[in-house]
C-alpha positions in Angstrom: 0.0 -0.1 0.1 1.4 3.1 -1.0 1.2 6.2 1.5 3.1 9.2 2.5 3.0 11.1 5.8 3.0 14.9 6.3 2.1 17.1 9.2 -0.4 19.9 9.4 -0.4 22.7 11.8 -3.6 23.4 13.3 -4.3 27.1 13.8 -4.3 28.0 17.7 -2.8 24.5 18.6 0.1 22.3 17.9 -1.8 19.3 17.2 0.1 17.0 14.5 -2.4 15.4 12.0 -0.9 12.5 10.2 -2.3 11.9 6.9 -2.0 8.7 4.8 -2.6 8.4 1.2 -4.6 5.1 0.7 -6.6 3.4 -2.0 -10.1 4.7 -2.1 -12.1 2.8 0.3 -15.5 1.2 -0.9 -18.0 1.9 1.9 -16.4 5.0 2.8 -19.8 7.0 3.2 -20.9 4.9 5.6 -17.8 5.7 7.9 -18.6 9.4 7.9 -22.4 9.2 8.5 -22.8 6.7 11.2 -19.8 7.0 13.6 -21.1 7.1 17.1 -21.3 10.5 19.2 -20.4 10.5 22.5 -20.4 14.1 23.4 -23.4 15.6 25.3 -26.0 18.1 24.0 -25.5 21.7 23.4 -25.9 24.2 26.1 -29.4 25.3 26.9 -29.5 29.0 25.7 -29.7 31.5 28.4 -28.6 29.1 31.2 -26.5 30.7 33.7 -22.8 29.1 33.7 -22.5 26.0 35.6 -26.1 25.9 36.6 -28.0 22.6 36.4 -30.9 22.8 34.3 -33.7 20.6 32.8 -33.1 19.8 29.1 -35.8 21.6 27.0 -35.3 20.0 23.6 -37.1 20.7 20.3 -39.8 17.9 20.0 -38.6 15.6 17.4 -40.7 12.9 15.8 -39.6 9.4 15.4 -39.1 7.8 12.0 -41.9 5.2 11.6 -40.1 3.0 9.2 -36.9 2.8 11.4 -39.1 2.3 14.5 -41.0 -0.5 12.7 -37.6 -2.2 11.9 -36.5 -1.7 15.6 -39.7 -3.4 16.7 -39.3 -6.3 14.5 -35.7 -7.1 15.4 -35.2 -6.1 19.0 -38.5 -7.4 20.3 -36.8 -11.0 19.4 -33.4 -10.0 20.5 -34.2 -8.3 23.8 -37.4 -9.9 24.7 -39.0 -8.3 27.8 -36.3 -5.5 27.9 -37.3 -4.0 24.5 -40.7 -2.3 25.5 -38.9 -0.3 28.2 -35.9 0.4 26.1 -38.4 1.5 23.3 -39.9 4.0 25.9 -36.6 5.5 26.7 -35.5 5.7 23.2 -38.9 7.5 22.1 -38.5 10.0 25.0 -35.4 12.2 24.5 -36.3 14.3 27.6 -35.7 11.3 29.7 -32.1 10.9 28.6 -29.3 11.4 31.3 -25.9 12.7 30.6 -22.8 12.3 32.7 -20.2 14.8 33.5 -16.7 13.7 33.2 -14.2 16.0 35.0 -10.8 17.1 33.5 -8.0 16.1 35.7 -5.7 18.7 34.0 -7.7 21.5 35.3 -8.9 22.9 38.7 -12.4 21.2 39.3 -12.9 21.7 43.1 -15.7 24.3 42.4 -17.4 22.2 39.8 -17.3 19.2 42.1 -19.0 21.2 44.8 -21.8 22.5 42.4 -22.5 19.1 41.2 -22.7 17.6 44.6 -25.1 20.2 45.8 -27.4 19.8 43.0 -27.6 15.8 43.7 -25.0 14.5 41.4 -22.9 11.6 42.6 -19.9 9.7 41.4 -20.4 7.0 38.9 -17.0 5.3 39.9 -16.3 5.8 43.6 -12.5 6.0 44.6 -12.8 2.4 45.5 -14.2 1.3 42.3 -11.8 3.5 40.3 -8.8 2.0 42.1 -10.1 -1.5 41.4 -9.8 -0.9 37.7 -6.7 1.1 37.8 -4.7 -0.8 40.4 -1.6 -2.4 39.2 -1.8 -0.2 36.0 -0.1 3.0 37.4 3.6 3.0 37.1 6.1 5.5 39.0 6.6 8.7 37.0 10.2 7.8 36.2 8.9 4.7 34.3 6.5 6.6 32.0 7.7 6.2 28.5 8.8 9.5 27.0 6.9 11.2 24.3 7.4 11.1 20.6 9.8 13.6 18.9 8.8 17.0 17.6 7.3 17.6 14.2 10.7 18.5 12.7 11.8 14.9 13.2 9.1 13.4 11.2 10.2 11.9 7.9 8.1 11.4 4.6 7.7 7.7 5.3 7.7 7.5 9.0 5.2 5.7 11.1 4.4 5.5 14.7 7.4 3.1 15.0 9.6 6.0 14.3 7.5 8.3 16.4 8.4 6.2 19.5 12.3 6.0 18.9 12.9 9.2 20.7 10.7 8.3 23.5 13.9 7.8 25.8 15.4 11.2 25.2 12.7 13.3 26.9 12.3 14.0 30.6 9.3 12.4 32.4 6.2 14.4 32.8 4.8 15.9 36.0 1.1 15.4 35.8 -1.9 14.9 38.1 -2.3 11.4 39.1 -4.6 9.6 36.7 -8.3 9.4 38.0 -11.5 9.0 35.9 -14.2 11.0 37.5 -17.7 11.1 36.2 -20.6 12.5 38.0 -24.3 11.3 37.3 -27.9 12.5 38.4 -30.9 10.1 38.9 -32.8 12.4 36.7 -32.3 14.0 33.4 -30.7 17.2 34.7 -27.2 18.2 33.2 -24.7 21.0 33.1 -24.5 23.4 30.3 -21.8 22.7 27.8 -18.7 24.7 28.1 -17.6 27.0 25.0 -14.4 26.4 23.2 -11.9 29.1 24.1 -8.4 28.7 22.4 -5.7 28.4 25.2 -8.1 27.6 28.0 -8.9 24.0 29.1 -12.4 23.0 29.6 -13.2 21.6 33.0 -15.6 18.9 32.1 -17.1 17.0 29.2 -20.8 15.8 28.8 -21.4 12.4 27.6 -23.4 9.2 27.9 -22.0 7.6 30.9 -22.1 4.3 29.1 -19.5 5.3 26.6 -16.9 5.1 29.5 -17.3 1.4 29.9 -15.1 0.5 26.7 -12.4 2.8 28.1 -12.6 0.9 31.4 -12.6 -2.4 29.7 -9.3 -1.4 27.7 -7.4 -1.1 31.2 -4.9 1.4 29.8 -1.6 1.7 31.9 0.8 4.6 32.0 3.5 4.4 29.4 1.4 2.4 26.9 1.0 3.0 23.2 -2.7 3.2 22.6 -4.6 3.4 19.2 -8.2 4.9 19.2 -9.1 3.6 15.6 -12.4 5.5 15.3 -11.8 8.5 17.4 -14.0 11.4 16.6 -15.8 13.3 18.3 -12.8 12.3 21.1 -14.8 11.5 24.2 -13.2 8.0 24.5 -9.8 9.5 23.9 -10.3 12.0 26.5 -11.3 9.4 28.9 -8.3 7.3 28.0 -6.2 10.3 29.1 -8.1 10.6 32.4 -7.5 6.9 33.2 -3.9 6.9 32.3 -0.7 8.9 30.9 0.0 6.9 27.5 3.4 7.2 25.8 1.6 7.7 22.6 -2.1 8.0 21.9 -2.9 7.9 18.2 -6.4 9.2 17.6 -7.6 8.3 14.0 -10.4 9.9 12.0 -10.3 9.8 8.2 -13.1 12.3 7.7 -11.7 15.8 7.6 -14.7 17.7 9.1 -14.7 15.2 12.1 -11.0 15.1 12.3 -11.1 19.0 12.8 -13.8 18.3 15.5 -11.6 15.9 17.1 -8.4 18.0 17.2 -10.5 21.0 18.7 -11.9 18.5 21.4 -8.4 17.3 22.3 -6.9 21.0 22.3 -9.9 22.0 24.6 -9.0 19.4 27.4 -5.4 18.3 27.3 -2.5 20.4 28.5 0.5 21.5 26.2 2.8 18.9 27.9 0.7 16.1 26.6 0.6 17.4 23.0 3.7 15.6 21.9 2.2 12.3 23.0 -1.0 12.7 20.9 -1.3 12.2 17.2 -4.5 12.8 15.1 -4.2 10.4 12.3 -6.2 10.5 8.9 -5.6 7.0 7.8 -8.4 4.5 6.8 -8.8 2.3 9.9 -8.9 -0.9 7.8 -5.2 -0.3 6.7 -3.7 0.0 10.3 -3.3 -3.8 10.5 -0.9 -3.7 7.6 0.7 -0.2 8.1 1.3 -0.5 11.7 1.3 -4.3 12.6 2.0 -5.2 16.1 2.7 -1.6 17.3 0.2 -0.8 20.0 -0.4 -2.2 23.6 -4.1 -1.3 23.5 -6.6 -0.4 20.5 -10.2 0.9 20.9 -12.5 0.3 18.0 -15.4 2.3 18.9 -16.9 1.3 15.3 -19.2 3.3 13.0 -22.5 1.9 13.7 -26.5 2.4 13.3 -26.6 4.7 16.1 -30.0 4.0 17.6 -30.6 7.2 19.3 -30.0 9.2 16.2 -31.2 7.0 13.5 -34.5 6.6 15.2 -35.1 10.4 14.6 -34.3 10.3 11.0 -35.5 13.6 9.4 -37.5 11.8 6.7 -38.8 8.5 5.6 -36.4 8.6 2.7 -33.3 9.2 4.9 -34.8 6.3 7.3 -34.8 4.1 4.2 -31.4 5.0 3.3 -30.0 4.2 6.7 -31.6 1.0 6.9 -29.8 0.0 3.6 -26.6 1.4 5.1 -27.3 -0.8 8.2 -27.2 -4.0 6.2 -23.6 -3.2 5.0 -22.2 -2.1 8.2 -21.2 -5.4 9.7 -18.8 -6.0 6.9 -17.0 -2.6 7.6 -17.0 -3.2 11.4 -15.5 -6.8 10.9 -12.7 -5.2 8.6 -11.9 -2.6 11.3 -11.7 -5.2 14.1 -9.4 -7.3 12.0 -7.3 -4.5 11.3 -7.1 -3.6 15.2 -6.2 -7.2 16.0 -3.2 -7.0 13.6 -2.1 -3.6 14.9 -2.0 -4.5 18.5 1.2 -6.7 19.9 0.9 -10.1 20.7 -0.4 -10.1 24.4 -2.3 -6.8 23.9 -5.9 -6.3 23.9 -8.5 -5.0 21.5 -11.9 -3.4 22.9 -14.7 -3.4 20.1 -17.9 -1.1 21.0 -20.8 0.2 19.3 -23.7 2.5 20.4 -26.4 0.1 18.9 -28.5 -2.7 20.3 -28.1 -4.8 16.9 -26.7 -8.1 17.5 -25.5 -8.1 13.9 -23.3 -5.3 14.5 -22.4 -6.5 17.9 -21.7 -10.0 18.9 -22.2 -11.4 15.3 -19.2 -9.2 14.1 -17.1 -10.3 17.1 -18.1 -14.0 16.2 -17.3 -13.6 12.7 -13.8 -12.1 13.5 -13.1 -14.7 16.2 -13.8 -17.6 13.5 -11.4 -15.9 11.1 -8.4 -15.1 13.7 -7.2 -18.1 15.8 -4.9 -16.0 17.9 -7.8 -13.9 19.4 -9.2 -14.9 22.6 -12.4 -13.1 24.0 -12.5 -12.2 27.7 -15.4 -12.2 30.1 -16.6 -8.8 31.0 -19.5 -9.8 32.9 -18.0 -10.2 36.4 -15.4 -7.4 35.9 -17.8 -4.6 34.6 -21.5 -5.9 34.6 -21.9 -7.1 38.0 -20.1 -4.3 39.9 -21.9 -1.4 37.9 -25.3 -3.1 37.8 -26.5 -0.3 40.2 -26.0 2.2 37.3 -26.7 0.3 34.2 -28.8 -2.4 33.0 -26.7 -5.1 31.3 -27.5 -7.9 29.0 -25.3 -10.6 27.8 -24.6 -10.7 24.0 -27.5 -12.1 22.1 -27.0 -14.4 19.0 -28.0 -12.8 15.8 -29.6 -14.4 12.8 -28.0 -16.3 10.2 -24.5 -16.4 12.0 -21.7 -18.5 11.1 -21.0 -21.7 13.3 -19.2 -21.0 16.5 -15.6 -21.2 16.6 -14.8 -24.6 18.0 -12.5 -23.3 20.8 -15.2 -21.1 21.9 -18.0 -23.8 22.0 -19.6 -24.2 25.6 -18.0 -27.3 27.0 -18.1 -27.5 30.9 -19.3 -23.7 30.8 -22.9 -22.7 29.9 -24.3 -20.9 26.8 -24.6 -17.9 29.0 -20.8 -17.8 29.9 -20.1 -18.2 26.2 -22.3 -15.1 25.4 -20.6 -13.2 28.1 -17.3 -13.8 26.5 -18.6 -12.3 23.3 -19.6 -9.1 25.0 -22.0 -7.4 27.1 -24.8 -4.8 26.2 -25.9 -1.8 28.1 -29.9 -1.5 27.5 -31.5 1.7 28.2 -34.3 1.5 30.9 -36.4 3.9 32.7 -34.2 5.5 35.4 -31.1 4.0 33.7 -31.2 5.7 30.5 -27.6 5.1 29.6 -26.9 3.3 26.3 -27.2 1.6 24.1 -23.5 0.5 24.4 -22.0 -2.8 23.4 -18.5 -3.7 24.5 -16.2 -6.8 23.9 -12.6 -7.2 24.9 -10.4 -9.5 22.9 -6.8 -10.4 23.7 -4.2 -11.3 21.0 -2.5 -14.5 22.1 1.2 -14.3 22.6 
């Protein structure tokens, strides 16, 4: 694959955008139009700064064509969970949003306001330490950052970007800690405006979008690839959990890439800039161009975003999206295969979507596992679903229709079919009072 690399200096920032020339991908339009959005809604007009307000959304009508397809598919796949999930999806006023604090700013005042308004931490200190214990290294051990832009060569890759890591002094940064506040009712903070040179204190998001990051278990000093990164919420969460030696945030679409770069600029300090790369490569090519490079890879794949697609602006758009939906699993499987090639032996890949559809979730995982004998799925039920059941409604992976036979090594033997589904992944299903999701996540380790 022919490619070249060059750098682009963003105005008001020093973010490096690494661009790759690749063959024209076939289902490119799908990538741009259906990638998941994790950022929260816009600020309520006229709301005082930092004042919690009830959301006043413009009433939107659901697309009957899409709803009928959801009813047909999800009533079979989710059973008794679907009627209440349907109720939540059809009532945007009920949707909850989390407030993820930025450890690189002073957040004492924000924390006090949140607590006074009835917000509580999604991950108490004990829970955070459970996920991060053993993954925090002494500052002296943290890998040093990549070289300056002036060191980049026309044919360089992240391999070269890491060669000079040992030459820089270690950073002095706040201790990694992921802090997210949630409210039992659909109340939220207004969004903070982007101000060049000034870091934002918090990021609004669907709290379920933090679960793939927790499952990734990033350690200080690791090389991490966020394969489908825009708009950047999960990349920010990664930097809250740990200080990677290298974080490559990939987004092939130019408009979404600009959005991603602005998000990173708004939340990360200058001292981390040289550790973060914004890449423009087709995600399906990473397996070839950067094979075995990364310790951890997140694939937050383009998907049929249920919350968004249900409100297609016309029946024509709804019909077009349903056609796109049928083609998505092939693209998702290509991205997941690419990720498994880009991660080093012994490294892990987390695959996630924001749809309830089994054909885009466990069916994709199972298809790739059948093709990749070196890939081992890991059970997230006891690690994530059971400890966080107070906040989220979880369902094990549900087999889709027309799937290939199970990979022999994955066939339930002494275990149960339920444990097999747990290994394929877990699904967050929106429910009244716990309106987080949809969010599917699956963790796969590449065998050494």
